[in-house]
C-alpha positions in Angstrom: 15.5 -13.7 -16.7 14.8 -10.8 -14.3 17.2 -10.2 -11.4 16.7 -12.1 -8.4 15.6 -10.1 -5.1 14.0 -10.2 -1.8 10.4 -9.9 -0.9 9.7 -6.4 0.4 7.7 -5.9 3.6 6.4 -2.3 4.5 4.7 -1.0 7.5 4.4 2.5 8.9 6.2 1.3 12.0 6.3 -2.0 13.9 3.1 -3.8 13.3 4.2 -5.4 9.9 6.8 -7.4 11.8 3.7 -9.6 12.9 3.1 -10.4 9.3 6.8 -10.8 8.5 7.0 -13.4 11.4 4.0 -15.3 9.8 5.6 -14.9 6.2 9.1 -16.2 7.6 7.4 -19.2 9.5 5.1 -20.1 6.3 7.5 -19.5 3.8 11.1 -19.9 5.4 14.3 -19.8 3.2 13.2 -16.6 0.9 14.9 -13.3 1.3 13.0 -10.7 2.9 13.6 -6.8 3.4 11.5 -5.0 6.1 11.0 -1.3 6.2 9.3 0.7 9.0 8.6 4.2 8.2 8.7 5.0 12.2 10.0 8.6 11.7 6.7 9.3 10.0 4.6 7.1 12.0 1.5 6.6 12.8 -0.2 6.7 9.3 -3.8 6.1 11.0 -4.7 9.7 11.2 -3.1 11.2 8.2 -4.8 12.2 4.8 -5.2 10.1 1.7 -2.6 12.2 -0.2 -0.1 12.0 2.5 -0.4 8.1 3.1 -0.2 7.5 -0.7 2.8 9.7 -1.1 4.6 8.0 1.7 3.6 4.5 0.7 4.6 5.2 -3.1 8.0 6.5 -1.7 8.7 3.2 0.1 7.5 1.1 -3.0 10.0 3.0 -5.2 12.6 2.1 -2.7 11.9 -1.2 -2.4 12.1 -1.6 -6.2 15.5 0.1 -6.3 16.5 -2.6 -3.7 15.8 -5.1 -6.3 12.3 -6.4 -4.8 10.2 -7.7 -7.5 7.3 -8.1 -5.1 6.2 -5.8 -2.1 3.7 -6.5 0.6 2.0 -3.5 2.1 1.8 -5.1 5.8 -0.1 -2.2 7.0 -4.0 -1.9 6.6 -3.9 2.0 6.5 -1.4 1.9 3.6 -3.5 -1.0 2.0 -6.6 1.2 2.3 -5.5 4.4 1.2 -2.7 3.6 -1.2 -2.5 0.2 -2.6 -5.3 0.6 -5.6 -3.9 3.9 -6.8 0.0 2.4 -6.8 -1.5 -0.7 -8.6 -3.6 0.8 -11.1 -1.7 4.1 -11.8 2.1 3.8 -10.9 3.0 0.1 -11.5 2.3 0.3 -15.3 4.9 2.9 -15.8 7.2 2.4 -12.5 7.8 -1.3 -12.9 5.2 -3.3 -14.8 6.5 -6.7 -14.2 6.6 -6.1 -10.3 3.6 -6.7 -7.9 2.5 -4.7 -4.8 0.1 -6.5 -2.7 -2.1 -5.7 0.5 -3.5 -7.2 3.6 -7.2 -6.3 3.1 -8.1 -8.4 0.1 -6.9 -11.6 1.4 -8.4 -11.1 4.8 -11.7 -10.1 3.3 -11.7 -13.4 1.1 -12.0 -15.7 4.1 -13.8 -13.6 6.6 -17.3 -14.7 5.7 -16.4 -18.4 6.3 -15.8 -17.7 10.0 -19.1 -16.3 10.7 -22.5 -18.0 11.6 -24.3 -14.8 12.2 -23.4 -12.9 9.1 -22.2 -10.2 11.5 -18.4 -9.4 11.6 -16.8 -6.4 13.6 -13.7 -4.7 12.5 -11.3 -3.1 14.8 -9.0 -0.8 13.1 -7.3 2.8 12.8 -9.4 5.7 12.0 -7.9 5.9 8.6 -8.9 2.4 7.7 -12.4 2.8 9.0 -13.0 6.0 7.0 -11.6 4.3 4.0 -14.5 1.8 4.2 -12.1 -0.8 2.5 -13.4 -3.7 4.3 -16.8 -3.0 4.0 -16.3 -2.8 0.2 -14.2 -5.9 -0.2 -16.5 -7.9 2.0 -19.4 -6.9 -0.3 -17.7 -8.5 -3.3 -16.9 -11.8 -1.4 -19.8 -12.1 0.9 -22.5 -9.7 0.3 -25.0 -11.0 2.9 -22.4 -10.3 5.7 -22.9 -7.0 7.7 -19.5 -5.4 8.6 -19.5 -3.2 11.8 -16.4 -1.0 12.2 -14.8 0.5 15.1 -12.0 3.0 15.3 -9.3 2.5 18.0 -7.4 5.8 17.8 -5.3 5.0 21.0 -4.5 1.5 20.5 -1.4 2.0 18.3 0.2 4.7 20.8 -0.4 2.4 23.7 1.4 -0.3 22.0 4.3 1.8 20.8 4.9 3.3 24.2 5.0 -0.3 25.7 1.6 0.3 27.7 -0.5 -2.4 26.2 0.1 -4.8 29.0 -0.6 -2.5 31.8 -4.1 -1.9 33.5 -4.3 1.5 31.9 -5.1 -0.1 28.5 -8.0 -2.1 30.0 -10.1 1.1 29.9 -9.6 1.8 26.0 -10.0 -2.0 24.9 -13.2 -2.3 27.0 -14.5 1.0 25.7 -14.0 0.3 21.9 -15.3 -3.2 22.3 -18.3 -2.1 24.0 -18.8 0.6 20.9 -18.4 -2.3 18.7 -20.8 -4.6 20.1 -23.4 -1.8 20.6 -23.6 -1.8 16.9 -24.8 -5.5 16.7 -24.9 -7.9 19.6 -25.2 -10.5 16.8 -21.4 -10.1 15.9 -19.4 -13.4 16.1 -16.2 -12.4 14.5 -13.9 -9.7 15.3 -11.1 -8.9 13.2 -7.8 -7.1 14.3 -7.4 -5.0 11.2 -4.1 -3.4 12.2 -1.1 -5.4 12.5 -0.1 -3.7 15.7 -3.1 -5.2 17.6 -1.9 -8.6 17.9 0.2 -7.5 21.1 -3.2 -6.7 22.5 -4.9 -10.0 21.5 -4.6 -11.5 25.3 -6.2 -8.5 26.7 -8.9 -8.3 24.1 -9.8 -11.8 24.5 -10.5 -11.1 28.2 -13.3 -8.7 27.2 -14.8 -10.5 24.3 -18.2 -11.9 24.7 -18.3 -15.7 24.9 -18.4 -17.4 21.5 -16.8 -14.6 19.5 -14.0 -15.8 17.3 -11.2 -13.2 17.1 -9.0 -13.0 13.9 -5.6 -11.8 13.3 -3.8 -11.2 9.9 -0.4 -12.7 9.9 -1.3 -16.2 9.1 -3.9 -15.2 6.5 -1.4 -13.1 4.6 1.3 -15.7 4.7 -1.0 -18.5 3.4 -2.3 -16.0 0.6 1.2 -15.3 -0.4 1.9 -19.0 -0.5 -1.1 -19.3 -2.6 0.0 -16.4 -4.9 3.5 -17.7 -5.6 2.1 -21.3 -6.4 -0.3 -19.6 -9.0 2.5 -17.4 -10.2 5.8 -19.3 -10.8 7.2 -16.5 -12.8 7.3 -14.4 -9.9 8.3 -17.1 -7.6 11.3 -17.7 -9.7 12.5 -14.0 -9.0 12.6 -14.3 -5.4 16.0 -14.8 -3.5 16.2 -18.0 -1.6 19.3 -17.5 0.7 17.3 -17.0 3.8 18.5 -13.3 4.4 16.3 -11.2 6.3 17.3 -7.5 6.8 15.6 -4.7 8.6 15.3 -0.9 8.1 13.7 1.9 10.0 13.6 5.5 9.0 13.8 6.3 13.0 16.7 5.5 15.3 17.8 1.8 15.0 18.7 1.2 18.6 15.1 2.3 19.7 13.4 0.5 16.9 15.4 -2.8 17.8 14.1 -2.6 21.5 10.6 -2.3 20.5 10.6 -4.7 17.6 11.4 -7.9 19.5 7.9 -7.7 21.0 6.4 -7.8 17.5 8.6 -10.1 15.7 9.3 -12.5 18.5 13.1 -12.5 18.3 15.8 -9.9 18.6 16.7 -7.9 15.4 19.3 -5.6 14.3 18.2 -2.8 11.9 19.9 -0.3 9.8 18.8 3.4 9.6 17.3 4.7 6.4 16.7 8.6 6.7 13.2 9.4 5.5 14.5 12.2 3.2 16.4 9.3 1.3 12.9 8.1 0.3 12.0 11.2 -1.5 12.7 11.2 -5.3 
């Protein structure tokens, strides 16, 4: 029997906490280990090579902590690093472990939420450039058109605590206008960055009537529950003491102040210097 360990949840910063919250609500009792690479965030404008390097370093760290399963709760990391890690690194690094992302489970259900067959994706520049949602949707719903809009300033607004102010209105309206200029038939919009749920209330103010807004936390949580049901050999390797630990590569006190807005509860994190991720 393989050693028992927590579910690892990784993000470039805070956004993955919205996914972790949904995982804990949907799958309570499991042990979770969260790492936010805040010292090297944001990932959205970085190169493929850099994002792959940073993400692989984090995955190695999770494995060293005993995690048999790691969730990349970050669209940019999922778009630019997941496939290479799964296909190239896992077979030699830890063939019995698994690394899952947020893009595939989202793409698997998006087509069920549109009548017009036109969907919009709001994301970081890195996720948009990867075309990951376009490619994944083509596998599951080839008749659905995907319209993408990069929102480069949304994450900085959120992480600076400016997302509820009137200053954010301009950028939200500007990017939504650009998205719907691509197709007025769009009847579903996906928030394809785990930071963006903090802007959900403001986004809904400016969405056209009848357009559904989709966030990823519940989708990923439901997908993981299904995965564990189908893979009892993995489920048996997961700790069930209900322990949740948080780490950040930046300053823990600053991380904890911001994290509550994403996670919904106060947390207490520990510091993991980024240079300790480098093997």
